[in-house]
N, C-alpha and C positions, 0 to 999 in steps of 0.2 A: 946318582946325588945320595950322599950318606944322610941316615938319619938325623934329624936335629937332636941337641942335647936335652934330655931330660930336665925338666924346670923343676922337679920334687923327690923326694928322698923315699924309694920304694917302701922303706922299711917302717915311715911313718903311716901306712897302709893298715899297719897291725894284721889282721887275718882275712884283710879285704880280697886277698888274690889267693884261690887254692883249686884243685882239679882233682881229677880222678881218670885212670886208664878206663877206655871202654874196648869194644870190639873192634880192633883194628884202628883206635883213634883216642882221641884224651877231649874230656870237658873239662873245662876250666871254666871258674865262677870268680865273678867281680862285684863292685858295690851294687851296681845297676844291672847287671845282667848273666846270662848263662850262656857260655858257645860249646858247642859240640863238632868237632874237625874229625873226619872219617879219611881215610885212605881207601878210594872205592877200587874196584877191581881193576880198571882203566889206568889206573896208576893215579888217576887226579884228586885231589883233596875237596870236599865238599865242607862246608861249614854253616852251620844254622845258629844265630845270636836268637836268643828270647829275653825279652826284659824280664829282671826278677828283683826284687827288692826284699829282703827280711823282714819278716814280721818284727823282730827284734829292733830293726832300722826305724820302723813305721810307726812302733807303739814302744816310746821309751820307758814306760814301767815295765815290759817285759825284757828290756836290756839290762838286769839287774845281775851282778853275780851269780851263779849255781843256777840260775831259773833260765838265762839265756841259752847255757850249755844244752840243757836238754831240748830246747826247742830247734836251734839250730841243728844239734843231731838228728831230727826227725826230719828237718827239711833238707838236709843232705842226702839223707837215704833215698825221700822221695824223688829230688833231682838227680842222682844218680843211676836209679833205675829207670827215669825217664830215657837219660841220655842215652842208656845202655839198649834198650828198646830201639832208639834212634839209630843208634850205631849197628845195631844188628840189621834192619833194613839196608841201609846202606852199603853194609858190606858185601851183600850178597848182589847187588844189582850192578849193572854194566856201567848205567847212568845215574845220575841221583835221582832221588823220587821226589817229586814236587812236595813242598809242606803242606800239610793241609789242617783242620779244627781236626780236634781229637775229640771222640765221640765219647757220650757219657756211657756206654760199653765199654770202651778202652778205659775212661778212668776208673772205672770199676773196677776192670782187669787189675790196673795198676797199683791200684791202694789195697786190693784184695792179695795181691802178689808181697806188696810190703808188708802187709799184717800176716802173712804167712810163715816169710822169713824173719821176722821179728821173732815168732813164737818158736820156730825151730831154734832160731839161736839163743834164744833165753832157756830152752829146754837142753839144749846141749852144754852149753857153759854157765849155765848159774843151776838148775835143778839137777843135772844128773851128776854134778861132783857133790852134791847132798848127800844125793842117794849113797853115792859109793863112800864117801866118809862115816856114812852112818854102816853101811856092811863091812868096812875094816874096823869098826870097833873102836872109834876114839869117842872117850868119855867128856871130858872136862870141854869145858866151852872155848879154853885157850887150844886144844890141843885139835879139838873138832874143825874150828874155822881157819886153823892154819892148814891142816890137811885139806880140808874142803878148797883153799885158794891154792895150795899146791898142785891138785890133781885139777881145778881149773887152767892154771896156767900151761898143765900138762897138754890137757886137750887143745887149747888154743894154738899150742905149738907142734903138735902131730897134726892138727888140721891143716897148717900151712905146710908143712912138710909135705904132706900127702898131696894138697893141689898145685904143688910146686913142681911135680914130677908130669903134671899133666903137659902134653904139647901146646894145647891151645893156651892154658894158662900163663905158659912162660912167655907166651909171644905178648900177653895183656901184661906181663911183669916187666916186658922192655919197654911198652908204652908207659909203664908207670915210673919206670927211670927218665924216659922221655919227658915227662911231665915234672918231675922232680928237677932235672936240668935247666929246663926252660925258665922255672922259676928262680933258679939260683942265678941266671943271666938276667933276669927281669929286676932283680934284688941289688943286684951288684951294676946296675946302669948300664950295661953292655948292649950293643945291637941284637935285635932279636933275628939272627943268622945261623945254623947248625952248626959252624965253627967256632963261634963263642961258646958253645956248649962243650967244647972237648977239655976244657980244664977244669969243669964242676965234678963231683961225686953224682952216682943216681940216689944217695941218701939226702934225707931233709927231716929236721926236726919235728915241722909240724904235719908229716904225714900221717895218714889214716891209720897204719899198722902202729906207729908209736902214743897215737891216739887210743886204741884200743888195749895196749902194753899198762897204758897207765890206769885204763878201766879195771883191768884184771887185779891190779895193785891195790887201787884205790878201794875196789869192793873187801879186799881180805880186811883193809883198815875198819871199813865200816861195819864191818860182819863180825868183826871182835867184839863190837860192842851192846851186840844182841844176843849173846851166848851161844848155847847149843840149842837148835829147833828141836821140840821133843813131838811135834805133830805135823800133818800134811799142813796145815792150817799155820804152823809157824814156818813153815818151809815157804810155801805161797806168800807168806808177810813180808819175805823180805825183796820180792816181785817190787813192791812199792817203793822200795829204795833205790831202784834203778835209776830213776831220774836224776835224782841226787848224786848220785856216784858218777853218771853221765858229765853232768855240771862241774862236779870237782876235777873231771880227768879235764873236761873243756878248760878250764881256768888254768890249769898246770899246764898244757901244752901250750896254752896262748901265754905263758909265761916265757917257756923253753924257747918259743919262737923268738918273743922279743930281747932276749938275752942270752941268744946263742953263744955269741962271741965271750961271756964270761967265765972265768975260769971255775966258780962257784956252782954252774949251771950245767958243766958237761958230765959229772956223773948221773944227775937226773935222765937226762937225754941219751945217753951212751947206750943201755939196755936196748931203747926202741930203734937208733941207729944200728945196731946188732941184727935185730929183726929184720931191719930192711934188705938184708943179706940175702933171705929169702924172699923176699916180696918184691924186688925191683931186679932188673937184668940192666947190662949194658944195652942201648938202643943203638939204633943204626940213624945216619943222618936225615934218611927219608921219614924216620918216625920221631925224629926232632921238630922236623918241616911243622910234621902234624901238630904235635903240642904247641909250637910258636902259633901255628893259624889259629888254633884255638884260643891261645893267651892274647894275642893281638886284638881280637875281634871283643874283648872285654874290658880292655883299657880302659879307663875313666877317660873322661872330657879335658882333662889336662894332659892326659899322656896322648892323643890322637895323632900331635905332630911326631911323636916318636915312632909310632906305631904303622902311621897310615903307608908308608913304603912299603914294610916287611909284609904287613896284610894284605897289599894287592898282588906281589908276588906271589904269597904262598896259597892264598884262600880262592884258588882258581875258580869255585863254584862256589857261590853264594845264595841261601834259599831263605 
């Protein structure tokens, strides 16, 4: 039985559907839930769907331009880390691990890990370039901030190239490609079957890689207004602008996703697509199956008629 025709244009969902590659699987986030699908060692697919509504949807005052970007970024990191931990459990067990209530200790570990990750990221990609620019002798505010930005971009690119050489990461990058292909299939209104993904690229303008690139570029423009930092306090003061930078980058990527087919937006999104040559790999049909199982599990109420058959076929085990 073929899936029923979709009754809505998926592009009208704006940023409602997005995802992230995890260990041997994919996490997909929809308007009202998050689903993580993982390929288990026995070849099956386990899918866990949890209800989740962003705080910016529950509290309209928080859904303001710039502010919402910083909030969504924190939510996405927390959800991604939780899905990553779940996928690690599933990928090493022969059978699906029964879902259980997350203990207080595990919640503390989760948020502690997220905090350490944020601190290390800020130290590597924001504070270290400042120190290096100072050591290289940039004097004027303009020269210092341009050098600082160039070093930040170089560190970011070097980091991506370094981790892309790791075998385990290359497999995660294949699932990253599967995530993008599945979303392309959804956005074009095609049936959620692996063969539907063959015609699409592994690149997508709303990718997290593109978002991070926008963060790097926007940070240069924002920091140009601050002049040259003369003290440690001046350097640390810049960290206070990170939420603003993330908020601007979010609005830019939202714009690029909505108008991705317009000629005037292509120069804006092209550098991020080039970077995805590093962070995505061509997936197998089996990997696309996993991504589509996660995607089908988070489709909204109005899309259930479209997703039901595919979900039942692909999500063999659901917890």
